[in-house]
C-alpha positions in Angstrom: 0.0 0.0 0.0 2.7 2.5 1.1 6.3 2.3 -0.1 8.9 4.9 0.9 12.3 4.7 -0.8 15.4 6.7 0.0 13.7 9.6 1.7 15.8 12.4 3.0 14.8 15.7 4.7 17.0 18.6 5.9 16.2 21.5 8.1 18.7 24.3 7.9 21.4 21.9 6.7 20.7 19.3 9.4 19.6 15.9 8.3 16.2 15.0 9.9 15.9 11.9 7.7 18.7 10.2 5.7 17.8 7.6 3.1 14.8 6.2 4.9 13.1 3.2 3.2 10.1 1.3 4.5 6.9 -0.4 3.4 3.4 -0.9 4.7 1.2 -3.6 3.3 -2.6 -3.5 3.1 -4.1 -4.4 6.4 -0.8 -4.4 8.2 0.0 -2.8 11.6 3.5 -1.2 11.3 5.3 0.6 14.2 8.2 3.0 14.0 10.0 3.4 17.3 13.0 5.4 18.4 14.1 8.2 20.7 13.2 11.9 20.5 14.7 13.6 17.5 15.0 10.4 15.5 12.9 11.9 12.7 9.6 10.0 13.3 7.3 13.0 13.3 9.1 14.4 10.3 8.4 11.2 8.3 4.7 11.6 9.0 4.8 15.2 7.9 6.3 14.2 4.6 3.7 11.6 4.0 0.9 14.1 4.8 2.6 16.8 2.6 3.4 19.5 5.2 7.1 19.0 4.8 8.9 18.5 1.4 11.7 16.0 1.2 15.1 16.7 -0.3 15.0 13.5 -2.2 13.3 10.1 -2.3 10.0 8.6 -3.4 6.7 7.8 -1.7 4.3 5.5 -3.5 0.8 5.0 -2.2 -1.3 2.4 -3.9 0.9 2.6 -7.0 0.6 6.4 -7.2 3.4 9.0 -6.7 2.3 10.5 -3.5 4.8 13.4 -3.6 3.0 14.6 -6.8 -0.3 14.9 -5.0 -1.0 18.3 -3.3 -1.3 17.9 0.5 -5.0 18.9 0.7 -5.8 16.0 -1.7 -4.0 13.3 0.2 -6.9 12.9 2.7 -9.2 12.2 -0.2 -7.0 9.3 -1.1 -7.8 7.6 2.2 -4.8 8.8 4.3 -5.7 10.1 7.8 -3.0 11.7 10.1 -3.6 11.8 13.9 -1.0 14.4 14.9 1.4 14.4 17.9 -0.2 16.4 20.8 -3.8 15.6 19.8 -4.6 19.1 18.4 -8.3 18.9 18.7 -10.5 21.9 18.1 -11.0 23.0 21.7 -13.8 25.5 21.0 -15.8 22.9 19.1 -17.9 20.1 20.6 -16.9 16.5 20.3 -19.4 15.8 17.5 -18.2 19.0 15.6 -14.6 17.7 15.8 -15.7 14.4 14.4 -17.7 16.1 11.6 -14.5 18.0 10.7 -12.7 14.6 10.3 -15.4 13.5 7.9 -14.6 16.2 5.4 -13.1 13.9 2.7 -15.7 12.5 0.3 -15.4 8.9 1.6 -15.8 10.2 5.1 -19.1 12.0 4.1 -20.3 8.9 2.3 -19.6 6.6 5.4 -20.4 9.2 8.1 -23.2 7.2 9.8 -21.3 3.9 9.9 -18.1 5.6 11.0 -19.8 7.5 13.8 -21.4 4.3 15.1 -17.9 2.6 15.1 -16.2 5.6 16.8 -18.8 5.5 19.6 -18.4 1.7 19.9 -14.6 2.0 20.2 -14.7 5.1 22.5 -18.0 5.1 24.4 -17.0 8.1 26.4 -17.2 10.2 23.2 -20.8 9.3 22.8 -21.5 10.4 26.4 -19.6 13.7 25.8 -20.7 14.4 22.2 -22.1 17.9 23.0 -19.2 18.8 25.3 -16.5 21.2 24.2 -13.4 19.3 23.2 -11.2 21.7 25.2 -12.8 20.6 28.5 -12.0 16.9 27.9 -9.2 15.1 29.8 -6.0 14.4 28.0 -7.0 10.8 27.4 -10.4 11.8 26.1 -8.9 14.3 23.7 -6.6 11.6 22.4 -9.6 9.3 21.8 -11.3 12.2 20.0 -8.2 12.8 17.8 -8.2 9.1 16.8 -12.0 9.2 16.3 -11.6 12.3 14.1 -9.1 10.2 12.0 -11.6 7.3 11.8 -14.3 9.7 10.7 -12.6 10.1 7.4 -13.1 6.4 6.7 -9.4 6.0 6.0 -7.5 3.1 4.3 -4.3 4.2 6.1 -4.3 5.7 9.6 -1.1 7.5 10.7 -0.9 7.7 14.5 1.8 10.0 15.9 2.7 9.3 19.6 -0.9 8.5 20.8 0.4 7.7 24.3 2.1 11.1 24.8 1.4 12.7 28.2 -1.1 10.0 29.2 -1.2 8.0 32.4 -0.1 4.3 31.9 -3.6 2.9 32.3 -5.1 5.3 29.8 -2.2 4.7 27.3 -2.8 0.9 27.6 -6.5 1.5 26.8 -5.5 3.6 23.7 -3.2 0.8 22.5 -5.9 -1.8 23.0 -8.4 0.2 21.0 -5.9 0.9 18.2 -5.1 -2.8 17.9 -8.8 -3.5 17.6 -9.2 -1.0 14.7 -6.6 -3.0 12.8 -7.8 -6.5 13.9 -11.5 -6.0 13.6 -11.9 -3.2 11.0 -8.9 -4.0 8.8 -7.6 -0.4 8.9 -4.0 -0.3 7.9 -2.0 1.4 10.7 1.3 3.2 10.7 2.2 4.1 14.3 5.0 6.3 15.6 5.6 5.7 19.3 8.2 6.1 22.1 6.6 3.4 24.3 8.6 0.8 22.5 7.5 -2.3 24.4 3.8 -1.6 23.8 4.2 -0.6 20.2 6.3 -3.6 19.2 4.0 -6.0 21.1 1.0 -4.7 19.1 2.4 -4.4 15.6 3.0 -6.9 12.8 6.2 -5.3 11.7 8.5 -2.6 13.1 11.3 -0.2 12.3 13.7 1.4 14.7 14.7 4.9 13.7 17.7 6.6 15.1 19.2 9.9 14.1 17.1 9.9 10.9 18.1 6.4 9.8 16.4 3.0 9.9 18.9 1.0 12.0 16.7 -2.1 12.6 13.6 -3.7 11.1 11.7 -6.9 11.4 8.6 -8.7 12.7 7.6 -7.7 16.2 8.8 -11.0 17.8 12.2 -10.5 16.2 12.6 -6.9 17.4 11.4 -7.7 20.9 14.1 -10.4 21.3 16.9 -8.3 19.7 19.6 -7.6 22.2 20.1 -4.0 21.0 16.4 -3.2 21.3 16.2 -4.9 24.7 19.2 -2.9 26.0 18.3 0.5 24.5 14.6 0.6 24.7 13.2 -2.2 27.0 15.6 -1.7 29.9 16.8 -5.3 29.8 
């Protein structure tokens, strides 16, 4: 579904990404893990079109994604749930979800998507008329993910969904994300610092350090890798 080949990005002469290559198959759950400053969020911004690469290729369902204007990419079935949630605080929960349904497929599937969002995150149904800015951090993260689901995406990009959340809430978020992949067949690309949880949930993972892919493999391979265990799992 998504193929990235030799992607490089610079900011003021500094390399944020250097020759990054990775792939995501239809229906797969892929995790990208690594420390702060590794380039994980930059990678998502390039996929979404808010950052232009120095070189490299991105192919989405056989199409040159870099040739598609950023505003059109959502209409291709790509949804980006950004780092830090970024909900519209002055709008209600339901209004935020309606904003997510802007792409044509989201409008066509609105009723079905809304039912699914409320099934996955029942608290959003209870708070549907509440201003998003008054929700707890965990509820705002659920809303941000729900807003992504509202577009009826084929590929859902999740950037640090556990950031700033209590461990129990983060565990719930991971459980719900895995259910979206397992039960709904949504293809997931996850960026996450909680390495153990991300690698346990995914089908395939990449370790990004200093803008480069340094390791990759199926989740069971990465979890047992000595380098990963020492650097990220505290073992």
